[in-house]
Structures are given as structure tokens and as C-alpha cells.
C-alpha positions as a printed NumPy array, in Angstrom:
array([[ -7.335, -22.722,  -8.582],
       [ -5.477, -23.333, -11.819],
       [ -5.178, -26.839, -13.223],
       [ -1.637, -27.21 , -11.844],
       [ -2.801, -26.048,  -8.384],
       [ -0.843, -22.793,  -8.686],
       [ -2.66 , -19.562,  -7.668],
       [ -4.078, -17.517, -10.515],
       [ -1.898, -14.428, -11.036],
       [ -3.326, -10.891, -11.269],
       [ -4.555,  -9.874, -14.71 ],
       [ -2.036,  -8.073, -16.924],
       [ -3.913,  -5.129, -18.471],
       [ -7.405,  -3.681, -18.199],
       [ -8.943,  -1.137, -20.57 ],
       [-11.122,   0.815, -18.139],
       [-13.753,   3.198, -19.488],
       [-15.158,   5.258, -16.615],
       [-18.353,   5.963, -18.578],
       [-19.315,   2.291, -18.306],
       [-19.361,   2.406, -14.486],
       [-21.558,   5.321, -13.343],
       [-21.767,   3.812,  -9.858],
       [-18.137,   4.759,  -9.216],
       [-14.561,   3.641,  -9.732],
       [-11.678,   3.486,  -7.273],
       [ -8.014,   2.628,  -7.889],
       [ -5.301,   1.814,  -5.346],
       [ -1.671,   0.782,  -5.409],
       [ -1.807,  -2.828,  -4.222],
       [  0.865,  -4.751,  -2.299],
       [  0.922,  -8.111,  -0.495],
       [ -1.155,  -8.285,   2.672],
       [  0.812,  -7.401,   5.815],
       [ -0.667, -10.516,   7.41 ],
       [ -1.574, -13.47 ,   5.211],
       [ -2.325, -17.088,   6.134],
       [ -4.135, -17.98 ,   2.883],
       [ -3.067, -19.758,  -0.295],
       [ -4.161, -16.849,  -2.506],
       [ -2.022, -15.201,  -5.225],
       [  0.419, -12.48 ,  -4.26 ],
       [ -1.374,  -9.162,  -4.622],
       [  0.632,  -6.44 ,  -6.396],
       [ -0.341,  -3.859,  -8.964],
       [ -3.404,  -1.634,  -9.301],
       [ -6.499,  -2.786,  -7.463],
       [ -9.758,  -1.788,  -9.144],
       [-13.264,  -1.411,  -7.75 ],
       [-16.005,  -0.571, -10.251],
       [-19.769,  -0.365,  -9.779],
       [-22.635,  -0.02 , -12.238],
       [-24.84 ,   1.614,  -9.592],
       [-24.074,   3.781,  -6.602],
       [-23.793,   1.556,  -3.508],
       [-24.306,  -1.442,  -5.814],
       [-22.202,  -4.583,  -5.98 ],
       [-18.65 ,  -4.372,  -7.295],
       [-18.633,  -5.736, -10.849],
       [-14.839,  -5.383, -10.907],
       [-12.812,  -6.249,  -7.796],
       [ -9.41 ,  -7.345,  -9.094],
       [ -5.76 ,  -6.395,  -9.275],
       [ -4.087,  -5.581, -12.592],
       [ -0.515,  -4.886, -13.681],
       [ -1.506,  -1.994, -15.93 ],
       [ -4.593,   0.078, -16.741],
       [ -5.446,   1.958, -19.924],
       [ -8.05 ,   4.686, -19.478],
       [ -9.565,   6.415, -22.555],
       [ -9.527,  10.215, -22.558],
       [-10.496,  12.989, -24.933],
       [ -7.475,  13.766, -27.109],
       [ -5.716,  17.032, -26.385],
       [ -2.215,  18.513, -26.341],
       [ -1.294,  16.498, -23.229],
       [ -2.698,  13.139, -24.299],
       [ -3.003,  10.844, -27.306],
       [ -6.372,   9.723, -26.005],
       [ -5.161,   7.225, -23.401],
       [ -3.926,   7.531, -19.826],
       [ -1.851,   4.61 , -18.564],
       [ -1.444,   3.516, -14.952],
       [  1.524,   1.236, -14.271],
       [  1.843,  -1.023, -11.212],
       [  5.225,   0.377, -10.101],
       [  3.873,   3.924, -10.293],
       [  0.826,   2.843,  -8.256],
       [  2.843,   1.066,  -5.55 ],
       [  5.174,   4.026,  -5.051],
       [  2.195,   6.405,  -5.049],
       [  0.826,   4.395,  -2.116],
       [  4.149,   4.668,  -0.257],
       [  4.329,   8.433,  -0.781],
       [  0.68 ,   8.942,   0.21 ],
       [  0.904,   6.919,   3.427],
       [  3.791,   9.075,   4.64 ],
       [  2.136,  12.321,   3.599],
       [  4.045,  13.184,   0.419],
       [  2.1  ,  14.749,  -2.441],
       [  3.553,  13.621,  -5.761],
       [  4.129,  15.975,  -8.68 ],
       [  4.768,  15.729, -12.42 ],
       [  8.485,  15.545, -13.206],
       [  9.718,  15.103, -16.791],
       [ 13.328,  14.715, -17.871],
       [ 14.593,  18.057, -19.212],
       [ 16.651,  16.204, -21.84 ],
       [ 14.325,  13.569, -23.306],
       [ 10.943,  14.365, -21.727],
       [ 10.591,  10.903, -20.144],
       [  8.089,  10.91 , -17.221],
       [ 10.061,  10.462, -14.   ],
       [  9.158,   8.148, -11.124],
       [ 10.766,   8.533,  -7.704],
       [ 10.848,   5.123,  -6.026],
       [ 11.792,   3.593,  -2.697],
       [ 13.931,   6.092,  -0.687],
       [ 13.217,   8.829,  -3.217],
       [  9.436,   8.32 ,  -2.882],
       [  9.612,   9.743,   0.659],
       [ 12.301,  12.424,   0.282],
       [ 11.572,  15.582,  -1.695],
       [ 14.512,  16.511,  -3.953],
       [ 15.359,  18.551,  -7.05 ],
       [ 18.025,  16.417,  -8.744],
       [ 16.841,  13.268, -10.512],
       [ 18.289,  10.597, -12.771],
       [ 16.167,   9.832, -15.822],
       [ 15.034,   6.216, -16.257],
       [ 14.737,   6.905, -19.996],
       [ 18.014,   8.435, -21.179],
       [ 20.014,   7.934, -17.962],
       [ 21.057,  11.573, -17.622],
       [ 20.865,  13.537, -14.4  ],
       [ 18.699,  16.64 , -14.453],
       [ 17.337,  19.237, -12.032],
       [ 13.687,  20.142, -11.627],
       [ 12.478,  23.66 , -10.836],
       [ 11.81 ,  22.757,  -7.201],
       [ 12.119,  19.949,  -4.681],
       [  9.429,  17.29 ,  -4.865],
       [  8.575,  13.621,  -5.367],
       [  7.91 ,  12.738,  -8.986],
       [  5.309,  10.219, -10.079],
       [  3.648,   9.945, -13.528],
       [  0.332,   9.4  , -11.749],
       [  0.318,  13.089, -10.844],
       [ -0.199,  13.818, -14.552],
       [ -2.83 ,  11.082, -14.907],
       [ -4.747,  12.395, -11.885],
       [ -4.675,  15.905, -13.373],
       [ -5.988,  14.707, -16.748],
       [ -8.802,  12.811, -15.035],
       [ -9.73 ,  15.705, -12.765],
       [ -8.954,  13.816,  -9.554],
       [ -9.694,  15.702,  -6.343],
       [ -7.957,  15.591,  -2.977],
       [ -9.235,  12.429,  -1.254],
       [-11.916,  12.745,   1.408],
       [-11.303,  10.239,   4.206],
       [-13.689,   9.168,   6.95 ],
       [-13.151,   6.544,   9.684],
       [-14.745,   3.204,   8.876],
       [-17.918,   2.664,  10.89 ],
       [-17.696,  -1.065,  11.533],
       [-15.818,  -3.029,  14.185],
       [-14.992,  -6.716,  14.076],
       [-13.827,  -9.319,  16.581],
       [-13.046, -12.914,  15.658],
       [-10.792, -15.929,  16.127],
       [ -8.573, -17.255,  13.354],
       [ -9.755, -20.818,  13.929],
       [-13.18 , -19.761,  12.61 ],
       [-11.656, -19.168,   9.166],
       [ -9.687, -22.283,   8.15 ],
       [ -9.052, -20.791,   4.711],
       [ -6.938, -18.084,   6.325],
       [ -7.095, -14.311,   6.653],
       [ -5.483, -11.322,   4.942],
       [ -4.956,  -7.834,   6.386],
       [ -4.069,  -4.518,   4.729],
       [ -3.952,  -0.942,   5.952],
       [ -6.195,   1.484,   4.117],
       [ -4.516,   4.159,   1.994],
       [ -5.781,   7.074,  -0.124],
       [ -7.021,   5.964,  -3.546],
       [ -5.19 ,   7.071,  -6.689],
       [ -8.621,   7.84 ,  -8.138],
       [-11.996,   7.854,  -6.423],
       [-15.058,   8.925,  -8.399],
       [-17.732,   8.287,  -5.766],
       [-19.26 ,  11.264,  -3.947],
       [-18.959,   9.536,  -0.58 ],
       [-15.742,   9.618,   1.46 ],
       [-13.185,   6.822,   1.42 ],
       [-13.169,   4.581,   4.477],
       [-10.074,   4.79 ,   6.671],
       [ -9.136,   1.764,   8.764],
       [ -8.016,  -1.854,   8.369],
       [ -9.176,  -4.009,   5.47 ],
       [ -9.765,  -7.695,   6.225],
       [-10.368, -10.74 ,   4.054],
       [-11.387, -13.93 ,   5.869],
       [-11.884, -17.234,   4.041],
       [-14.085, -20.018,   5.341],
       [-12.43 , -22.551,   3.031],
       [ -9.111, -22.705,   1.218],
       [-10.636, -23.231,  -2.227],
       [-12.974, -20.224,  -2.385],
       [-11.76 , -17.499,  -4.739],
       [-13.443, -14.578,  -2.926],
       [-13.667, -14.278,   0.879],
       [-17.086, -15.429,   2.105],
       [-16.26 , -14.751,   5.752],
       [-15.194, -11.102,   5.816],
       [-14.434,  -8.563,   3.095],
       [-14.648,  -5.065,   4.527],
       [-12.811,  -2.122,   6.075],
       [-13.09 ,  -1.738,   9.843],
       [-12.214,   1.009,  12.295],
       [-11.326,  -1.571,  14.939],
       [-10.121,  -5.135,  14.453],
       [ -9.589,  -7.639,  17.285],
       [ -8.173, -11.056,  16.404],
       [ -7.714, -13.765,  19.035],
       [ -7.87 , -11.101,  21.731],
       [ -5.271,  -8.854,  20.041],
       [ -6.477,  -5.363,  19.026],
       [ -4.756,  -4.073,  15.894],
       [ -3.636,  -0.454,  15.57 ],
       [ -4.648,   0.916,  12.155],
       [ -1.801,   3.452,  12.063],
       [  0.778,   0.746,  12.76 ],
       [ -0.72 ,  -1.559,  10.124],
       [ -0.773,   1.197,   7.484],
       [  2.832,   2.221,   8.171],
       [  4.027,  -1.412,   8.096],
       [  2.353,  -1.908,   4.698],
       [  4.23 ,   1.058,   3.196],
       [  7.481,   0.135,   4.949],
       [  7.271,  -3.406,   3.542],
       [  7.005,  -1.972,   0.009],
       [ 10.334,  -0.112,   0.32 ],
       [ 13.256,  -2.417,  -0.596],
       [ 15.894,  -0.439,   1.294],
       [ 14.004,  -1.008,   4.57 ],
       [ 13.963,  -4.82 ,   4.328],
       [ 14.948,  -6.367,   7.659],
       [ 15.063,  -2.991,   9.434],
       [ 11.451,  -2.657,  10.661],
       [ 11.354,  -4.275,  14.107],
       [  9.215,  -4.493,  17.228],
       [ 11.353,  -2.54 ,  19.719],
       [ 10.494,  -2.508,  23.425],
       [ 11.697,   0.321,  25.659],
       [ 14.039,  -1.152,  28.304],
       [ 12.931,   1.53 ,  30.749],
       [  9.142,   1.244,  30.834],
       [  8.458,  -1.812,  28.661],
       [  6.284,  -0.002,  26.113],
       [  6.418,  -1.009,  22.463],
       [  7.908,   1.903,  20.523],
       [  6.439,   3.289,  17.286],
       [  8.511,   5.589,  15.071],
       [  6.571,   8.455,  13.517],
       [  7.306,  11.269,  11.071],
       [ 10.63 ,  11.046,   9.281],
       [ 11.763,   8.278,  11.628],
       [  9.001,   6.046,  10.196],
       [ 10.874,   5.749,   6.889],
       [ 14.472,   6.591,   7.879],
       [ 16.437,   3.881,   9.738],
       [ 18.222,   5.343,  12.778],
       [ 20.322,   4.22 ,  15.725],
       [ 18.746,   6.084,  18.62 ],
       [ 15.075,   5.699,  19.513],
       [ 13.387,   7.914,  22.107],
       [ 10.505,   6.3  ,  23.972],
       [  7.255,   8.228,  23.619],
       [  6.129,   7.154,  27.092],
       [  9.118,   7.649,  29.416],
       [ 11.535,   9.595,  27.188],
       [ 14.389,   7.088,  27.484],
       [ 16.767,   6.866,  24.508],
       [ 17.708,   3.335,  23.498],
       [ 18.972,   1.317,  20.551],
       [ 18.043,  -1.955,  18.925],
       [ 19.736,  -5.105,  20.13 ],
       [ 21.616,  -7.284,  17.686],
       [ 23.769,  -6.569,  14.649],
       [ 21.256,  -4.311,  12.876],
       [ 21.859,  -0.897,  14.424],
       [ 19.91 ,   1.447,  12.133],
       [ 16.291,   0.364,  12.489],
       [ 12.671,   1.529,  12.489],
       [ 10.294,   0.633,  15.303],
       [  6.81 ,  -0.622,  14.52 ],
       [  4.93 ,  -2.798,  17.045],
       [  2.984,  -4.53 ,  14.266],
       [  6.169,  -6.445,  13.373],
       [  5.716,  -8.267,  16.674],
       [  1.921,  -8.426,  16.548],
       [  1.919, -10.356,  13.275],
       [  4.344, -12.913,  14.687],
       [  2.22 , -13.32 ,  17.821],
       [ -0.924, -13.819,  15.731],
       [  0.902, -16.398,  13.61 ],
       [  1.3  , -18.687,  16.647],
       [ -2.514, -18.95 ,  16.82 ],
       [ -3.18 , -19.289,  13.08 ],
       [ -4.425, -22.555,  11.533],
       [ -2.091, -21.995,   8.555],
       [  1.519, -20.772,   8.229],
       [  2.153, -17.027,   8.02 ],
       [  3.379, -15.964,   4.589],
       [  6.188, -13.455,   4.091],
       [  5.697, -12.451,   0.464],
       [  8.095,  -9.957,  -1.086],
       [  7.404,  -7.542,  -3.93 ],
       [ 10.794,  -8.249,  -5.489],
       [ 11.509,  -4.581,  -6.169],
       [ 15.125,  -3.463,  -6.302],
       [ 16.439,  -0.747,  -3.968],
       [ 17.018,   2.607,  -5.621],
       [ 20.602,   3.767,  -5.131],
       [ 20.8  ,   6.872,  -7.343]])
């Protein structure tokens, strides 16, 4: 902890030379944990894993606001590739919902274009430049993200995903320092030959003052906490939904009034608020109760609240503080 008892914030910038870490490097867009009962800093930015040896310990395991990666100079690069936290977060959102991002540059000023929030999950041709402010049309519909160019320059391949092999079952009372939960998502860059693990990532702290989790720090295919089994698909979707400002307050745990099943919106309905929900079990169409009519159903919204009643520490509700995109 810092001298004034405030959590230490993520580092600002890291110069990351891949040649120094032959054991492998992985980068992800990082957002606050979907379930967090710790006193740790808010996690947002680019999370970095780096190893000196294959399967060795991680010599870097931190979140940064920006990365600078040295490259060979060519016509596309001045010798450096930059990864910005906002690009990384929106890349995560697009990837979770199955959107492949592309390079889009303003046709007037050449400024690299980033599609955020609503636009990160809707392919479109017309964009508004964040550099010169002009509207322009691309050659085809897509989702723009400067990381598409960075991935190309670094020779990034399509991610290989494999289900995590481990399972875990525990009670929150066994970790007085609190726990954190994230859904796994495809890495921006992954240089290891082995496949990425797909599942639920858990941090569990035995004490409140430890900087790194000594209880649990791993990705699991199945997680059971206080008798509640988490659904990895629900957790992953909730993580991306929570990173989209225009969805704030609209992701709810909706129960079908006909059969009592908890409804989960998939496909386009997972990122588009709507009035009518059709139960996947009995087929009944129903709407959300209350003033909010256009909503998205995700059972994890209720699961996290249920788990919070059994937690030794209060449940945090950290926000990224990103503004909704309206153009």
C-alpha cells in the first residue's frame, strides 16, 4: 500500500521489447473485475504477462496505461508500435462478441480510427474522425481499431483457445483479503506456442495487505463459490457489457415468469437493449419489470449480488468512467 493508504495505480507506460522475453508475452485489454471484494487498485488498461523461459514464472504481471513496442523501421512504422488502454479495452469488447477489428484511417487527415462502445459491436462504413472531426466513409463495413494495424506489424496470428483444465471450489470466508473474478478473453498478442486458456480467472487473497494473490491466481474451467457454480459464458459477457457505457444500468438478471428460468441474451441481443425477451426454455415472451424497458438479460448480474451476501467484505462496483459514444 502507498504511504497514504491509497491503492497503487497501474503503471503509466512500459517500453516492451519482445526480444528480452523469449519465454513468451501476452497482452490483454484489462477492465475492473466483474466481482471484487478486495481493496486492490481498479484494473484498467493493458495487462502484460512476460516470461524469460517457456512455462517459467511471469517476470511481468502488471497493468499499464500504454505500451511502446520497438519494431524494425519500415514504410508503415517509425520504429515503434503503441498500444493505448482505450484501444485495448474496446478490442476486448469487440472480441468477446465475435467482431474482428480492422484498420480504419480517416480519408481526410489519416488519423487512426477507433470504434468505441456501441460502434465497437456494430459494423459500419461511416465514421467520424477523432482527429479532425470530419465524417468519412470507409471502403466497407467494419469495426475500426488501431490495434489491427499493430497486430499486423507484429505478425499476430488468430488466437488458439483451449478450455482451462483446472476446476476450483471454495468459500469466500477462507480468503479474508477478498476475491476478484474476470472472464477470459482472446489476447491482443500471444507469442507462446501453446493455446490460450478459456474460462474464468480468479484472484483470491488470504490477507488484505498482500500485493499479489497468495490464495488463487489462475484460470479455471469451472468455479464454484459458496455452493454457487459460475457460468463462464455469462461472466465473460458481463465483463464486456460492463465496459460499454451505453449499457450502464441495463444489464439485469431477468427471470421468465412462465417457467422460472434465468434468461441469458445471446447474439445481437447480448449487446443491444430490447423490450421483448423470449425464454430459451419455454419460449414465453416477456419484458423487464420496472421503469427500464429496454434491457439485456444476464444471470450473472444476480449471481454477483447473491455471492455478495456471503462475502466477508463489501462488493465493489467500480466504473471505467468512459463516456458513451453518440456519433
